[in-house]
C-alpha positions as semicolon CSV with decimal commas, in nm:
position;residue;x (nm);y (nm);z (nm)
1;M;-5,901;-4,684;-5,694
2;D;-6,111;-4,399;-5,953
3;S;-5,936;-4,432;-6,337
4;V;-5,753;-4,084;-6,304
5;A;-5,593;-4,188;-6,005
6;F;-5,497;-4,539;-6,183
7;R;-5,381;-4,332;-6,479
8;A;-5,185;-4,106;-6,229
9;W;-5,039;-4,426;-6,052
10;L;-4,927;-4,623;-6,386
11;N;-4,718;-4,304;-6,463
12;G;-4,548;-4,241;-6,133
13;I;-4,370;-4,614;-6,225
14;R;-4,163;-4,464;-6,449
15;G;-3,953;-4,249;-6,197
16;L;-3,925;-4,556;-5,910
17;D;-3,557;-4,700;-5,853
18;T;-3,509;-5,059;-5,916
19;A;-3,603;-5,149;-5,491
20;Q;-3,935;-4,983;-5,511
21;R;-3,965;-5,133;-5,868
22;G;-3,908;-5,448;-5,685
23;Q;-4,098;-5,432;-5,422
24;V;-4,401;-5,314;-5,586
25;M;-4,372;-5,656;-5,772
26;R;-4,404;-5,834;-5,465
27;E;-4,689;-5,690;-5,380
28;L;-4,866;-5,678;-5,748
29;A;-4,773;-6,108;-5,667
30;L;-4,901;-6,139;-5,304
31;A;-5,251;-5,920;-5,402
32;E;-5,309;-6,149;-5,682
33;A;-5,189;-6,507;-5,459
34;G;-5,449;-6,341;-5,216
35;I;-5,179;-6,343;-4,940
36;S;-5,198;-6,019;-4,678
37;R;-4,853;-5,835;-4,594
38;N;-4,839;-5,927;-4,282
39;D;-4,899;-6,265;-4,364
40;D;-4,595;-6,297;-4,595
41;D;-4,398;-6,079;-4,356
42;R;-4,452;-6,352;-4,062
43;A;-4,414;-6,616;-4,293
44;S;-4,040;-6,497;-4,415
45;G;-3,947;-6,339;-4,077
46;A;-3,935;-6,012;-4,245
47;A;-4,016;-5,691;-4,049
48;S;-4,435;-5,630;-4,050
49;T;-4,379;-5,194;-4,093
50;P;-4,422;-5,050;-4,405
51;D;-4,135;-4,826;-4,314
52;A;-3,869;-5,056;-4,240
53;A;-4,042;-5,286;-4,572
54;C;-4,030;-5,018;-4,813
55;V;-3,688;-4,810;-4,767
56;A;-3,481;-4,780;-5,113
57;P;-3,105;-4,857;-5,059
58;P;-2,920;-4,563;-5,171
59;A;-2,668;-4,578;-5,529
60;G;-2,448;-4,853;-5,530
61;Y;-2,423;-5,163;-5,399
62;K;-2,312;-5,162;-5,060
63;T;-2,514;-5,007;-4,858
64;S;-2,577;-5,059;-4,448
65;S;-2,818;-5,316;-4,454
66;G;-2,668;-5,662;-4,630
67;A;-3,045;-5,793;-4,721
68;T;-3,152;-5,455;-4,890
69;A;-2,834;-5,496;-5,066
70;K;-2,840;-5,875;-5,162
71;A;-3,264;-5,832;-5,286
72;D;-3,138;-5,497;-5,448
73;L;-2,889;-5,696;-5,663
74;M;-3,098;-5,969;-5,728
75;A;-3,360;-5,771;-5,843
76;R;-3,148;-5,656;-6,082
77;I;-3,049;-5,959;-6,215
78;G;-3,357;-6,085;-6,250
79;Q;-3,495;-5,768;-6,411
80;S;-3,133;-5,843;-6,689
81;R;-3,263;-6,230;-6,741
82;L;-3,579;-6,148;-6,804
83;A;-3,540;-5,901;-7,052
84;S;-3,207;-6,073;-7,198
85;I;-3,360;-6,464;-7,224
86;G;-3,718;-6,482;-7,067
87;C;-3,825;-6,761;-6,889
88;P;-3,527;-7,013;-6,835
89;H;-3,709;-7,305;-6,915
90;C;-3,902;-7,220;-7,229
91;D;-3,809;-6,843;-7,334
92;S;-4,130;-6,722;-7,285
93;D;-4,142;-6,339;-7,276
94;D;-4,487;-6,397;-7,064
95;I;-4,340;-6,355;-6,720
96;R;-4,562;-6,301;-6,370
97;P;-4,410;-6,209;-6,012
98;W;-4,438;-6,461;-5,814
99;G;-4,317;-6,308;-5,452
100;T;-3,987;-6,355;-5,288
101;A;-3,841;-6,686;-5,139
102;G;-3,486;-6,686;-4,983
103;G;-3,422;-6,325;-5,051
104;K;-3,458;-6,341;-5,390
105;P;-3,794;-6,193;-5,657
106;R;-3,980;-6,554;-5,798
107;Y;-4,164;-6,537;-6,120
108;R;-4,429;-6,751;-6,276
109;C;-4,411;-6,832;-6,605
110;A;-4,766;-6,791;-6,820
111;A;-4,634;-7,026;-7,038
112;C;-4,529;-7,334;-6,920
113;R;-4,642;-7,240;-6,535
114;K;-4,337;-7,307;-6,409
115;T;-4,125;-7,067;-6,141
116;F;-3,761;-6,938;-6,090
117;N;-3,578;-6,691;-5,919
118;P;-3,319;-6,474;-6,085
119;L;-3,041;-6,770;-6,077
120;T;-3,175;-7,083;-6,233
121;G;-3,060;-7,184;-6,472
122;T;-2,696;-7,000;-6,421
123;P;-2,364;-7,140;-6,224
124;L;-2,445;-6,986;-5,949
125;S;-2,786;-7,182;-5,855
126;G;-2,844;-7,387;-5,557
127;L;-2,516;-7,258;-5,391
128;H;-2,489;-7,173;-5,041
129;Y;-2,330;-6,852;-4,843
130;P;-2,467;-6,582;-5,086
131;D;-2,345;-6,307;-4,793
132;R;-1,972;-6,457;-4,859
133;W;-2,036;-6,395;-5,262
134;Q;-1,852;-6,032;-5,268
135;D;-1,543;-6,168;-5,106
136;Q;-1,512;-6,458;-5,354
137;A;-1,595;-6,126;-5,614
138;Q;-1,325;-5,941;-5,511
139;A;-1,132;-6,243;-5,444
140;L;-1,162;-6,235;-5,867
141;I;-1,101;-5,898;-5,880
142;N;-0,755;-5,885;-5,718
143;G;-0,675;-6,247;-5,887
144;E;-0,591;-6,391;-5,566
145;T;-0,497;-6,779;-5,510
146;I;-0,674;-7,043;-5,351
147;A;-0,485;-7,038;-5,074
148;K;-0,555;-6,649;-5,033
149;A;-0,962;-6,702;-5,135
150;A;-1,018;-6,951;-4,904
151;A;-0,836;-6,760;-4,584
152;R;-1,050;-6,450;-4,717
153;R;-1,391;-6,635;-4,714
154;G;-1,310;-6,874;-4,408
155;V;-1,377;-7,189;-4,624
156;D;-1,222;-7,457;-4,720
157;Y;-0,965;-7,495;-4,987
158;T;-1,117;-7,705;-5,224
159;T;-1,461;-7,490;-5,131
160;A;-1,269;-7,166;-5,282
161;F;-1,150;-7,397;-5,546
162;R;-1,511;-7,463;-5,656
163;W;-1,655;-7,140;-5,539
164;R;-1,343;-7,017;-5,812
165;H;-1,471;-7,194;-6,125
166;R;-1,862;-7,166;-6,019
167;F;-1,807;-6,821;-6,089
168;L;-1,618;-6,823;-6,376
169;K;-1,815;-7,096;-6,580
170;A;-2,041;-6,830;-6,709
171;L;-1,796;-6,607;-6,831
172;T;-1,647;-6,861;-7,090
173;L;-1,934;-6,795;-7,298
174;D;-1,932;-6,382;-7,204
175;K;-1,761;-6,263;-7,524
176;P;-1,799;-5,973;-7,773
177;A;-2,055;-5,995;-8,105
178;S;-1,816;-5,901;-8,357
179;L;-1,463;-5,751;-8,400
180;S;-1,457;-5,479;-8,641
181;G;-1,186;-5,225;-8,814
182;I;-0,873;-5,322;-8,776
183;V;-0,853;-5,641;-8,594
184;E;-0,483;-5,825;-8,479
185;A;-0,457;-6,194;-8,398
186;D;-0,210;-6,395;-8,305
187;E;-0,130;-6,753;-8,162
188;T;0,056;-6,771;-7,815
189;F;0,121;-7,126;-7,636
190;I;0,073;-7,240;-7,279
191;L;0,275;-7,563;-7,124
192;E;0,024;-7,785;-7,082
193;S;-0,049;-7,883;-6,741
194;F;-0,248;-8,216;-6,549
195;K;-0,248;-7,956;-6,254
196;G;-0,515;-8,182;-5,959
197;K;-0,456;-8,505;-6,132
198;R;-0,286;-8,818;-5,917
199;D;-0,300;-9,086;-6,183
200;G;-0,317;-9,185;-6,497
201;L;-0,010;-8,931;-6,606
202;R;0,212;-9,014;-6,925
203;R;0,534;-8,829;-6,771
204;A;0,650;-8,745;-6,426
205;P;0,477;-8,479;-6,256
206;R;0,622;-8,126;-6,208
207;K;0,679;-7,900;-5,947
208;R;0,489;-7,523;-5,862
209;G;0,416;-7,562;-6,298
210;G;0,782;-7,662;-6,408
211;K;0,916;-7,649;-6,763
212;A;0,872;-7,835;-7,099
213;S;1,128;-8,118;-7,143
214;K;1,206;-7,937;-7,491
215;R;1,293;-7,596;-7,641
216;G;1,042;-7,412;-7,845
217;L;0,728;-7,536;-7,963
218;S;0,601;-7,904;-7,888
219;A;0,371;-8,117;-7,827
220;E;0,311;-7,991;-7,465
221;Q;0,256;-7,669;-7,557
222;I;-0,129;-7,571;-7,603
223;P;-0,202;-7,340;-7,856
224;V;-0,426;-7,017;-7,745
225;I;-0,562;-6,759;-8,009
226;V;-0,628;-6,397;-7,914
227;A;-0,749;-6,160;-8,176
228;R;-0,856;-5,790;-8,064
229;D;-0,967;-5,516;-8,240
230;R;-0,894;-5,109;-8,116
231;S;-1,226;-5,089;-7,938
232;G;-1,054;-5,344;-7,665
233;A;-1,276;-5,617;-7,803
234;T;-1,129;-5,948;-7,771
235;I;-1,194;-6,324;-7,803
236;D;-0,955;-6,583;-7,739
237;G;-1,020;-6,991;-7,770
238;V;-0,776;-7,308;-7,598
239;L;-0,708;-7,475;-8,010
240;P;-0,740;-7,830;-8,013
241;R;-0,446;-7,840;-8,292
242;L;-0,280;-7,540;-8,451
243;D;-0,482;-7,530;-8,771
244;A;-0,718;-7,278;-8,997
245;A;-1,025;-7,534;-8,902
246;S;-0,946;-7,469;-8,565
247;I;-0,899;-7,100;-8,595
248;A;-1,245;-7,091;-8,792
249;A;-1,405;-7,252;-8,490
250;V;-1,286;-6,971;-8,301
251;L;-1,268;-6,628;-8,489
252;G;-1,511;-6,686;-8,799
253;P;-1,866;-6,612;-8,626
254;V;-1,713;-6,277;-8,504
255;V;-1,470;-6,145;-8,747
256;E;-1,653;-5,909;-8,990
257;K;-1,557;-5,933;-9,337
258;S;-1,509;-5,570;-9,320
259;A;-1,232;-5,594;-9,083
260;Q;-0,842;-5,532;-9,170
261;F;-0,706;-5,892;-9,029
262;C;-0,356;-5,859;-8,895
263;C;-0,106;-6,107;-8,860
264;D;0,264;-6,208;-8,802
265;G;0,198;-6,430;-9,121
266;G;0,144;-6,813;-8,955
267;T;0,071;-7,068;-9,208
268;A;-0,280;-7,163;-9,008
269;I;-0,393;-6,778;-8,935
270;K;-0,318;-6,717;-9,255
271;A;-0,538;-6,975;-9,428
272;F;-0,846;-6,887;-9,185
273;A;-0,793;-6,504;-9,316
274;R;-0,806;-6,651;-9,674
275;R;-1,093;-6,865;-9,651
276;A;-1,311;-6,614;-9,412
277;G;-1,245;-6,339;-9,689
278;V;-1,102;-6,100;-9,491
279;A;-0,832;-5,818;-9,573
280;L;-0,526;-5,980;-9,441
281;H;-0,243;-5,824;-9,378
282;V;0,116;-5,987;-9,258
283;L;0,338;-5,820;-9,007
284;P;0,647;-6,092;-8,956
285;A;0,795;-5,794;-8,743
286;P;0,587;-5,728;-8,451
287;G;0,640;-5,356;-8,290
288;I;0,765;-5,200;-8,656
289;P;0,458;-5,141;-8,881
290;R;0,528;-4,999;-9,215
291;P;0,586;-4,631;-9,262
292;E;0,344;-4,631;-9,546
293;A;0,050;-4,839;-9,305
294;P;0,192;-4,723;-8,976
295;D;-0,163;-4,834;-8,820
296;L;-0,168;-5,149;-8,906
297;H;0,048;-5,351;-8,647
298;I;0,024;-5,705;-8,398
299;N;0,161;-5,466;-8,095
300;N;-0,194;-5,467;-7,878
301;I;-0,205;-5,885;-7,957
302;N;0,121;-5,884;-7,809
303;A;0,091;-5,702;-7,508
304;S;-0,232;-5,860;-7,465
305;H;-0,046;-6,193;-7,482
306;G;0,247;-6,070;-7,239
307;R;-0,032;-5,965;-6,965
308;L;-0,190;-6,287;-6,981
309;K;0,120;-6,452;-6,925
310;E;0,263;-6,202;-6,644
311;W;-0,116;-6,238;-6,490
312;M;-0,120;-6,608;-6,519
313;R;0,253;-6,685;-6,354
314;R;0,098;-6,647;-6,007
315;F;-0,064;-6,981;-6,005
316;H;0,252;-7,166;-6,068
317;G;0,085;-7,356;-6,376
318;V;-0,295;-7,375;-6,477
319;A;-0,458;-7,697;-6,535
320;T;-0,535;-7,747;-6,907
321;A;-0,878;-7,880;-6,884
322;N;-0,877;-7,541;-6,658
323;L;-0,756;-7,326;-6,910
324;P;-1,101;-7,116;-7,055
325;N;-1,203;-7,057;-6,729
326;Y;-0,909;-6,850;-6,698
327;L;-0,896;-6,684;-7,002
328;S;-1,207;-6,604;-6,955
329;W;-1,148;-6,469;-6,595
330;R;-0,830;-6,210;-6,788
331;R;-1,041;-6,141;-7,043
332;T;-1,361;-6,004;-6,834
333;I;-1,070;-5,837;-6,629
334;E;-0,970;-5,617;-6,921
335;A;-1,307;-5,557;-7,025
336;L;-1,456;-5,453;-6,716
337;G;-1,164;-5,175;-6,636
338;N;-1,273;-4,965;-6,384
339;G;-1,599;-5,093;-6,366
340;S;-1,467;-5,397;-6,219
341;T;-1,700;-5,396;-5,901
342;Q;-1,767;-5,703;-5,667
343;E;-2,121;-5,666;-5,802
344;A;-2,043;-5,629;-6,165
345;W;-1,865;-5,998;-6,108
346;I;-2,176;-6,163;-5,947
347;M;-2,399;-6,067;-6,269
348;G;-2,087;-6,195;-6,471
349;A;-2,134;-6,534;-6,263
350;A;-2,510;-6,505;-6,327
351;G;-2,471;-6,479;-6,680
352;L;-2,470;-6,131;-6,782
353;G;-2,087;-6,050;-6,834
354;P;-2,002;-5,692;-6,927
355;Y;-1,984;-5,842;-7,333
356;Q;-2,329;-5,971;-7,268
357;Q;-2,471;-5,639;-7,088
358;S;-2,318;-5,446;-7,414
359;S;-2,492;-5,607;-7,666
360;R;-2,854;-5,572;-7,498
């Protein structure tokens, strides 16, 4: 190829879609390794005709070819993770395409010389039956119980449980980088649960969630802090104890100094606001803002608490050990909104949740 044709070819790269760019990367990797395309196709069992290999899928995740859709999604995950973290082994940005394996593109780091695929270092790495991941994502969208999710995918109950928490693990780290403007925060309490634990309990087991032995707040209630700004960005966390230090560990890194911090006047949350140096507004009567400041209220956060608890009711109790995963599940549902698709949930499970996507 002469220099003029080469420049024209480079200019045309900008017009390629995701699938076409993935195909170009594959061809370059094969050429660099000295492998002919037909040899690679025979080794992988792929179609040997150029037309079959180069057809790009239409817009959207669902296509007539499940294999093509999977490859397209894996290419997007790979490109996003490379742009976000680089090499998962050494964080280097000097990455080269390195062919494909198992329907996923592979890459090689020029710094540490290690190879990897789009899922290396994610909770989805090594998870079997990728053709059923869409069903798992749909179960999360629908908020299905384990029994319904297992029936949907035709797998064992324990497999459905394991898959649920593998998909949710990365989302526990997907939180907004900051909360700004008017920020509402409040604690809520969720009954402690040892669901799934068969021995070593310090009390008699409950059935289907059960009720606390005492009315009101007690050691049986697990405190959860939730904060939300008016853009809808939400952060939450399970507190080891209800004090200012525990709240600061969750909210301190994200609440901006210029925020207008609204709360109900609890001792711990007020202490956090004073130490953080943010403007504090105590609203002891939810739903009734002061006439001189109608925008300062905690109605949104109280509504968020209500939605969370109503949504969790279907599970008849959530093991306290798994509570962070369920909080991230509900937080992701609200963050995605109308964009809650199977593809979005699979990307979230690969460490590319809605907040991480918006922060890049």
